[in-house]
N, C-alpha and C positions, 0 to 999 in steps of 0.2 A: 504494500500500500504506500502510495506516494504522499508524504506529509507536506502540508502547505509551506512549512519553513524550509523545505529542501527544493522547492521549485525555483527554476531559473528566474521567473518573473519576480518572485519575492526577493531573491538574493540581489538581482540587479537593481530592483527598485530600492531596496535597503541601502545598497552602496551609493546609488545616486542621491538618495535622501541624506545620507551622511555627508557626501561631498557637498551638497547644497547647503546643509547646515553649517559645515565648516567654513564655506565661502561667506555665507550670510553672517556668521559670527565674526569672521575677520573683518568684513566690511563694516558691520555695526560697531565693533570695538574701535576700528580706525576712525570712523566718523565721530564717535563719542569722544575719543581722545583728541582729535583735531579740534572739536568744539571746545573742549576743556583748554586747549592750548591758546584759544582766543582769550580766555580768562587769564591764562598765565601771562600773556602779553600785557594785559591790563595791570596785573600785579607787578610785572617787571618794569612797566612804565612808572608806576607809583614808587617803586624802589629807586628808580632813576631820579625821580623828583626829589627824594630825600637827599640824594647825592648833590643834586643841583642846589637845593635849599641850603644844605650845610656849607657847601663851598661858597655860595653867594653871601651867606651871613658873615662868613669870615672876611670875604673880600670887601663887602660894604662897610663892615665895622672898621676894618683897617683904613679905608679911605675916609670914613667919617672922622676918625681920630686925627688923620693927617690934615684934613682941611677944617676940622671942627665945625662942619656945617652939614646941612641935609644933602645927602648924596643923590644926584640924579643921573639918569642914563639917557644919553643921546639928546634928548629934547628937554632943555631947562624949563620950558613953559609947562610941561606935563610931569615934572619931577614930583616925587612924593617925599615927604619927610622920612627920615631914617626910622624914627620910632614907629611910624605907621607900617613901613615895610617889615620891620622886625616883628611887630605883633601879627601881621598877616602870615608871614612865613612860619612863625612858630605855631600859629593856630593850624595851618595846613599840615605841618610836620606832626603835630599832636594827633590830628585826625587819622593820618596815614599809619603812624605807629600804633595807635589804639586799635585801628581796624585790623592791622596785621596780628596784633596780640589776641584780639577777640576772634580772629579767623573769619571775619565778615566785614566787607567793605561797603559803605553806604553809597547809594546812587549819587550822592552829592559830590563825591570825589572821583567816582568812576565814570559818571556820565551815562551809566546803563539804566535800564528801566527798573531793574530789581536789584536788591542787594546781592553782592558777589561773595559766595562762600569759598574759603581758601583751605588748602591742605598743604602741609609742609613735610619734608623729610627730616630726618634727625639732625643733619648738619644745618639745615635752614632754621630749625627750631632753636638750636643752640646759639646760632649767630643772631637770631631775632631777639633772644633774651639779652645778649650782650649789647646789641644796638639799642634796645629799649632802655636798658640800664644807663647807657651813655647819654641817651636823650633825656632821661629823667634827671640825671646829674647836671646836664647842661641847662635844662629848664629851671631847675631849682637854683642853680648858680646865677642865672640871669635875674631871677626874681629876687634873690638875696642881694645882688649888687644894686638893683633898683631901690629896694627897701633901705639899704644902708646909705645911699646917697640920694635922698629925696630932692636935693637942690639941682642935681644934674643927673637925672636918671638915665637919659639917653647916652650920655658919655660913659656912665658906669656900665651900662649894658653893653655898649660898643667895646669898652675895654675888656670886659669879661669874654665877650664873643671872640674878640681878636686873639685873646690869650688862650682860650680853651676850645674854641670852635674847631680847631684842627682835629682834636680827638673825635668830635662828633662826625666830622667829614670822613675820617678814616673808618669809623664803624659803619657809616652809611655806605661807603665804598665796599666794605666787606660783606654787608648785607645784600647789596645789589649783586655782587659776584656769587654769593651763596645761592640766591634765587636763580641767577643765570645758570649756575651749575646744576641746580635742581631741574630746571626746564630742559637742559640738555640731556640729563639722565632720563627724564620722561620721554623725550623724543627718541632716545636710544632704545628705551623699552618698547616703544611703538614699532621701531624698525625691527627689533629682535622678534617681537610677536609676529609681525608680518612675514619675516623670514622663516620662522618656525611654521607658520600657517602655510606658506608656500611649499616648504619641505613636506609637511604632512599631506598637503594636497597632491604633491608629486608622488609620495609613497602610496597614498590611497589610490591614485590613478594607476600606478604600477600594479598594485594588488588587484584592482578590478580587472586590469588587462590579463594578469596571470590567471585570475579566477575564470575569466571568460575563456581563456585558452585551455585551461585544464578541464573546466566543466562543460564547455560548449564546443570550441573549435576542434580540439584534439579528439574527444569522443565522437564528434560528428564525422571527422575524417576517417576514424577507425570504422564507424558504422557504414559509411559510404563504401569503403573498401570491402567490408564484409558483405554488404548487399550485392556488390558486383560479383563476389565469389559465389554466392548462392545463385544469383541470376545466371552465372555461367555453368551451373550444374553441381556445385559443391554443396549439395543438400545435407543438412545436419551440421553445417559449420556453425560454431557458437562464438558469438562476439563477446569479448570481455566486458563485463558490466562494471566499469570503473567509477561511475558516479551515481549518486542517489538523487537524480532529478528527472525531468521529463525525458531527457535523452537516455538516461539509464533505464527508465521505465519502458521507453520505446525499444531500447536494445533488448531488454528482457522479454518483451512481447514478441519481438522479431525472432529471438532464440527459440521461444516456444513454437512459433510458426514454423521455423526451419526444422526443429526437432520433429514436429508433427508431420511435415512433408517427408522428411527422411524416413520416419517410422512407417508412413503409409507406403512409400516406395519399397522399403525393406519388407513390409508385410506382403506387398504384391509379389516381390521376388521370392520370399519364402514360400508363399502359397503356390507360386509357380513351380516350386520344387516338390511340393506335396502331391499326394495322390488321392487323398480322401478328405472328407469333411471333418473328421476328427482332428487331423493335422491342421486344417485351416482354423478350427476353433482354438487349438492350442497356440497357434501363431498369433491369433487375435488376442488371446488372453495375455500372452507374453509381451506383445508390442503395445497394446492399448494401456497397459498399466503405467506407461509414461504419462497418460492423459487423465486417467480416472482409476479409482480403486476397483479391482475386479478379482474375485476369488472363484467365481462360477460363471460360466457362459454356456448358453444353449441356443439351439436353433429350432423353432417351431414352424412346421409346414402345414398349410391348409390342405385338407383332403380334397380330392376332385369334386365331391358332391357339396363341398363348402359347409358341411355340418359338424365336422370334427377337426381338431387341430392336434398334430402329432409332435411329440418331442423327438425330432429326427436324430439329433446328436447333442451331446453335452460334453463339456470338459470342466473338471473340477480339481482344484488343488488338494482338497480333502475328500474322503469317502462321502458319497452322496446317496441318499435313499431313493432319489429319482432314477428311473431306468429309461434307457432309450426305447422308443416306440410306444411309450405311454401316451394315452389319448385323453384329450380334454374337450369339453363342449365348447364350440366356437362362439366367440363374441367379438365384435369390433374392438380393436386395440389402438389407442393413440399413443404417440411418442410421449414419454413423460416418466417422472420419478414416482415411485410407489413405495411408501413405507410398508413393511410387512404387516404391521399391526393395523393397517388400513387396507383390508383385503380387496375392496372394490367388488367387481362383478365378473362373471364369466371366467375366461381362461386366466386372467390376472388373479382372481380370487383363488382358484384351485391350485395353480402353480405356486402362488405365494404361500399358501398353507403348507405345501410340500417343502418349499425352500425354508420355511420357518422351522421345520423338523430338523433341518441340517444346520441350524444356528444362524441362518441368514436373516438380516433385519432390514434390508432395503434392496430394492430391485429397480432396474431401469429397462423399459421396454422400447424397442426401436422397430417399428414396422418397416419391412423391406419389400420393394417391388422387384420381382425377378421376371423379366420378359421371357415368356415361353416356359417358365417353371412354376408359375403360380405365386401366391403370396407367401411371405415368410415373416417371422418375428425373431429378431435377435434380442436375447435377454441377458443382462448382466446382473450379478448379485454380489452383495458384500455383507460381512458380519457387522459393519458399522451402520448404525441406524440413520446417520446423516451423511452417508458416503457420497451421494450424488446431488448435484446442484443444477439449476437451469442452464448453466454454462455447459455442463456435460451433455445435456439434452440437445442444446444447440449444435455442439460439435458433432455429435453422432448423427443428428438430422442432416447436417451439411454433407457428411460423407456416406450417408446411407446408400445412395445409388452405387457408389464405388464398392462398398462392402458387399452389396447385393450381387454385383457382377462377379466379384471374387468367389463368393459362396456358390453362385450358380455354376461356376467353372468346376469347383470341386464336386458338386452334386452330379454334374454331367459325367465327370471322370469316374466317380464311383459307380454310376450307372453302367458305364462301359465295362468296368471291372466285373461288376456283378453279372452282366450279360456274358462276358467271356468265361467266367468261372462256371456259370450254369451251363453254358454250351459245352465246355470241355467235360463237365461232370456227366451230362447227358450222353456224350460220346462214349465215355467209359461205361456207363450203364447199359448202353445199347449192345456192347460187346460181351457183357457179362450178365446173364439173366439172374444170377444169384444175388445181385446187389439189391434190386427192388427198393423197399423202404429202409434197407440197411444204411444207405447214405444219409437219409433223414435222421434216423435214430442216432447213429454214431456222431453226426454233426452236432446234434443237441447234447449228447453225452459229453462231447469234447468241450462245448461252450460252458456247460455246467461245471466241469472239472476246472477249466481255466478261471472262471469266476470265483470258485471256491478257493483256489490257490492264491488269487489276488488278495484275499483277506489275510494271508500269511505274510508277516513282515519280510521274510526272506525273499518273497516274490512280488511284493506290492508295488515296488518301483518299476519292475520289468513288465508285469502283466497289467496293462492298462485296458480301459474299455475298447480302445482301438485294437489292441492285441487279441482280446477275446473275440472281437468281431472278425478279425482276420482268420483266427483258428476256426470259427464257425463257417466262414465262407469257403476256406480252402480245404476243410476236412473232406468234402466229397471228391477232391482231386487226388486223394492219397494213392489210388490205384489207377491213375490216368495212364501210367506206363503200360497197362495191359492192352492198350490199343496196338502195341507192337508185338504182341504174342499171337502166334498162329491159332486159328480156331481149333485145330486138332488137339492142341494142348489146353487151351482155355476152356473149351467146351467138352472135354473128356469127362464122361460120367464117373469113372472110377478113380482110384488113387493114381498119382503120377509115379513113373519110375524115376530112377536117379537122373537120367539125362533130361527127362522132361521137367523134373524139379529144378535142375540147374538152369534150364531155359526160362522157367517161370520166375526164378529168382532174379532175372534180369529186368523185370518190370520196374523196380525202383529207379534203376539207372536210366531206363528209357523215359520214364516219367520226368525225371530230373532234366534230361536233355531237352525234352519237348518244352518244358516250362522255362528253361534257361534261354532257349532261342526266343521265346516270347518276351522274356525279361530284357534281352538285348535289344529287341525292337522298341520296347517301351523306353529304355534308357536313352536310346538315340533321340527320343522326343523329349528327354529331360525328366522322365518319371521312372519310379521304381514301384512295381505293383506285385510281382509274383514271388518275392523273396520267401515269404512264409510258406507259400505253396511249394516252392522248390525244396525247402527243408522238410516239409511233410512228405512229399512224394519220394524223396531220396532216402529218408532215414526212418520211416515208420516201422520197418522190420528190423531195425537194430535192437539189440538187447542190452540191458543195463550192465550185464557182466562181460560184454564184449563178444558174445557168441553169436550175435545176429549177423545179418547181411544187409547190404552188399559190401560195406567197408569195414565191418567189425569194430565199429565205434563203441566206446565204453563210457559209462557214467555221464558226467557233465559234458563230455565231448559230443554226446547226442543232442541235437537241437531240442529245446524245451517243447516246442510245438509238436515235434515227432514223438517225444515221450508221452505227451498227453494223448495224442491220436492212437498210440499203441494200446493203451489201456482201454480207450473207448471202442476201438476196432475189435479187439479180442473179446471184450464184454458182450458186444452185440453178436459177434460170430458164435460165441459159445451158447448164447440164449436164443439163437435163430436156427430154424430147421434148414438143412441142406440135403441134397440128393444122397449124400453119402453118410448122413447122420441125423439124429433127431435133436430137437432143441433141448438144451440143458435147463434144469430149474435155476432160477436166479441165485438161490442159496449155494448151489454147487459151483456155479460160475464164480461167485464172489469168493468162495473158499479157495478155489484154484488160483485166482488172481492174487489173493493175499499170500498164499504159499510161495508164489513166484516173485513177490516183492523183493528187490535186491538182486535178483538173478535176471529175470526177463524184464521186469518193470521197475520204474523209478519209485522207491518207497514213498516219496513225497506225493506223487500223483495217486498212488494207491490209498494213502491216508486221506487225501482230498475226496476220493471216491466214496469212502465210507462216511465222511462227514456230510457229504451232499447226497447220501443215499435216498432220502425222501423225495427229492426232486428227480433223481434218476428213475426211481420206481414209478413216479407219475408219468414220465415219458414212456417207460417200458409198458405200463398197463394200457396207455392210450394208443401206442403204435406197435405193440408186440406182434411178432411174426407167428401166425397161427396156421 
């Protein structure tokens, strides 16, 4: 899930906002400080006036004493008396120094509309205290001189100012320089702040550029290169998801798409190598687990009269109570997720109830349209109650046609195999009148034995439903080699002599050759169909102790399917009537087979026979040879 704070839009917007805030702060601070500097110039101007006043007082006092008259400047007609200048200058000096000490200058002396508030640094404050003390000393001294000489106050004041005014002038000069130094420091602070702001702006711009490159440009280039690889046929290629933003989310989605496409092509290729519907379902189960949870998968086919629906094939990772060819009442099924505890109606209800017995808690139904093969339903099931989501339904609905074509191919191929097996079995039956229902009974016996053995942990992985089905289908072909035996031997009513017996014992080899040639033809088309039939035809007369024919194989060297067929074949042969013998009772036949366990027969197959005896007897009673 993509969080809002990881999106490119949010990150770039945040970076631009920070950059704007930094620029706005810099501009605002600079404007504020520049405005304050206007006040500083007023302060500096007033400090300069104290310098001028102090120096002027000294100068005027000295001239007054020299001439002993009122000092005038330039124009004698507009000259003012010394005492008046002295009072005015001292009054202005007092206002300026008082304003400095109180940190507030009145509009009267600044000319501004409002009072001016001042702020000083430590050096300015120290110098202001010194200058204020010098002024206070000078002011008191002037007043004392005037009070002491009431007859000539102006002369006394001038004399004091001339003698002590230089100290006041020096302190005024120092105060003005202190203020000037303070102003220069403030300007330097402004310059430093702007320089730092410019540096921060540059660093932030570099950071934004690097972030855009790392989070956008570089992942985008990698994605474009990956898209090109997939577009050129490299399906399944996975792009590195290096960022957690829209591009990373897009890359992850693309990887899922690429993986799905690759899995679909791989599924098509694997099914192209398979020969039956069971293999197809196994491949579907293995490949689709990349996209959705699946522990059980089955195909339901609609009957020709559209009244029943049949569980044609299933594949399950665990033992299932459901059996192939089970039938359910037909009802329209729509694609969707179904919780097992919400059984619905029709086939979904019945099948879900059975799936619940196997521990499945959710199912997903996907109707398939198979041109020329009728309707089908692909069913997925999982033990997780919330395994499937609407996204899974959408995904399977989008590829339903493709899956239907794949399954149709395997159904058609299986039909060809069944037709070939039945045709070859009929050929063998037409040459040997003794077979009759023997093929039907021994095929059913073989399937029952294989199913029983699949419950044994030693055989559970090897004996799958597909293996059981192959044993059932190819069991009738065990004597296919008899088509190569002459009628004189094959149809001889009595027992065969040694030479005839030797010729008869060639039929496993002949049968193997016939099926091997058929297998070679199928392999040239990319399929393997007859391998189990070859094993059965060649080895069903081998004995567990190695005394059988034609190859004298022993124990586990004998193919498992042939060991199963051997027990089923002999059981039916012993309990069936032949021209040269009567049918044995089942008890006698079972006793004989049990005694031959470990010599003629595989003990594990014999044990399975006795465990499955009720099912065997049901077939025997229903189809026994009378």
